[in-house]
C-alpha positions in Angstrom: 27.8 -66.4 -82.0 29.8 -69.4 -83.7 29.3 -69.8 -87.5 27.0 -72.7 -86.9 24.8 -70.9 -84.7 24.5 -68.1 -87.3 23.8 -70.2 -90.1 21.1 -72.3 -88.1 19.7 -68.6 -87.0 19.5 -67.1 -90.3 18.0 -70.3 -91.7 15.0 -70.2 -89.4 14.8 -66.7 -90.5 14.7 -67.4 -94.2 12.2 -70.2 -93.6 9.3 -67.6 -92.8 9.3 -66.3 -96.3 10.6 -69.6 -97.8 7.5 -71.6 -96.0 5.1 -68.9 -97.0 6.1 -69.4 -100.9 6.0 -73.5 -100.3 2.5 -72.7 -98.7 1.2 -70.5 -101.5 2.4 -72.7 -104.2 0.7 -75.7 -102.4 -2.5 -73.7 -101.9 -2.2 -73.4 -106.0 -1.7 -76.9 -106.6 -4.3 -78.0 -104.6 -6.6 -75.5 -106.2 -5.7 -77.1 -109.5 -6.0 -80.5 -108.2 -9.5 -79.8 -106.9 -10.9 -82.1 -109.2 -8.4 -84.7 -109.4 -8.0 -87.9 -106.7 -7.5 -87.2 -103.1 -4.4 -89.3 -103.6 -2.9 -86.8 -106.1 -3.8 -83.9 -103.5 -2.3 -86.3 -100.7 1.0 -86.9 -102.6 1.3 -82.7 -103.3 0.8 -82.2 -99.5 3.4 -85.1 -98.9 5.8 -83.2 -101.4 5.4 -79.6 -99.9 5.9 -81.1 -96.3 9.0 -82.5 -97.4 10.3 -79.6 -99.2 9.4 -77.5 -95.9 11.3 -79.8 -94.0 14.5 -79.8 -95.8 14.3 -76.1 -96.5 15.9 -74.9 -93.1 18.9 -77.7 -93.5 19.7 -76.9 -97.3 19.6 -73.0 -95.9 21.9 -73.5 -93.2 24.0 -75.6 -95.0 24.5 -73.1 -97.6 24.9 -70.2 -95.3 27.8 -72.3 -93.2 29.6 -73.3 -96.3 29.7 -70.2 -98.2 33.2 -69.1 -98.1 33.6 -66.2 -95.7 34.0 -62.9 -97.5 36.2 -60.0 -96.1 33.6 -57.7 -94.2 32.8 -54.7 -96.6 33.1 -51.7 -95.0 31.2 -48.3 -95.7 33.1 -45.3 -96.2 32.1 -44.2 -92.5 33.5 -47.2 -91.1 36.7 -46.7 -92.9 37.0 -43.2 -92.0 36.3 -44.1 -88.3 39.1 -46.8 -88.8 41.6 -44.3 -90.0 40.9 -41.6 -87.5 41.4 -44.2 -84.7 44.6 -45.5 -86.1 46.0 -42.4 -86.4 44.8 -41.4 -82.8 46.5 -44.9 -81.7 49.6 -44.1 -83.3 49.7 -40.5 -82.0 52.2 -40.4 -78.9 50.2 -39.9 -75.8 51.9 -36.4 -75.2 50.4 -35.2 -78.4 47.2 -36.7 -77.9 44.5 -33.8 -76.9 41.9 -35.1 -74.4 39.1 -32.7 -74.8 40.2 -29.1 -75.0 43.4 -29.3 -73.2 46.6 -30.8 -73.4 47.8 -32.8 -69.8 51.2 -31.9 -69.9 52.0 -29.1 -67.5 49.1 -30.2 -64.9 49.1 -31.4 -61.4 48.0 -35.3 -61.0 45.1 -34.7 -58.4 44.4 -38.5 -58.5 45.5 -41.8 -59.8 42.3 -44.0 -59.9 42.2 -47.6 -59.8 39.1 -48.8 -58.6 38.4 -51.2 -61.2 41.6 -53.2 -60.0 41.8 -55.5 -57.1 43.8 -53.9 -54.0 47.0 -56.0 -54.4 47.0 -55.4 -58.4 46.8 -51.6 -57.6 49.2 -51.2 -55.0 51.9 -53.2 -57.1 51.1 -51.0 -60.0 51.2 -47.7 -58.4 54.5 -48.6 -57.1 55.5 -49.0 -60.8 54.3 -45.9 -62.4 56.6 -42.7 -62.8 54.2 -40.2 -61.7 52.4 -39.8 -58.2 49.5 -37.6 -56.7 50.9 -33.9 -56.5 53.3 -34.6 -59.3 53.3 -32.3 -62.6 52.9 -34.0 -65.9 55.3 -33.5 -68.4 55.1 -35.2 -71.9 57.9 -37.4 -70.8 56.0 -38.7 -67.8 52.7 -39.0 -69.9 54.5 -41.6 -72.0 56.6 -43.2 -69.5 53.3 -44.1 -67.6 51.6 -45.4 -70.5 55.1 -47.8 -71.1 54.8 -48.8 -67.6 51.2 -49.7 -67.6 52.1 -51.7 -71.1 54.9 -53.3 -69.4 52.5 -54.0 -66.4 49.4 -55.7 -68.5 49.1 -54.7 -72.0 45.2 -55.2 -71.5 44.7 -52.0 -69.1 43.8 -49.0 -70.4 44.7 -45.3 -69.0 42.7 -42.2 -69.2 43.9 -38.8 -68.4 40.8 -36.4 -67.1 40.9 -32.6 -66.7 39.3 -32.1 -63.6 37.2 -29.0 -63.0 39.9 -27.4 -60.9 42.5 -27.7 -64.0 44.4 -30.7 -62.6 44.4 -34.4 -64.0 42.7 -37.7 -62.9 44.7 -40.4 -64.3 42.2 -43.7 -64.3 43.4 -47.2 -65.1 40.9 -49.4 -66.5 40.8 -53.0 -67.2 38.6 -53.0 -70.9 35.2 -54.9 -70.7 
């Protein structure tokens, strides 16, 4: 959502309580003016309508022009970010995926179902591993490097199959 759209939507939400307060204040003023002229009650009503019309505009402007504060994160968010950074900084061969380490297992299948056939064939020809190969720590790292060199947006997932082999899945993040 753009900052302008965010400011407008928040201003409209704030207008619910702000309008309620203006309505209560108008009711109180009209009660106090019940024995005064109709003209004074009319002026009070017009003032309340004017304030009600200006409130969302002023609120949106205040929200939009407020300096962007750094998003504050709670301790859980910070811990998760640290864990993600630690995981990303760990070389692929040392990452544990589930209870097993993928090195030393046979590649059962390389799945590129998310990719078009022409891209899939080109990518498979550049990978250092093929179906039936034994994975080593070096081949896992080379696979990750080859994938990053081919397209930095693609992600590789190594998954242990039920028969103890490995499925390599290459996906486009959504």
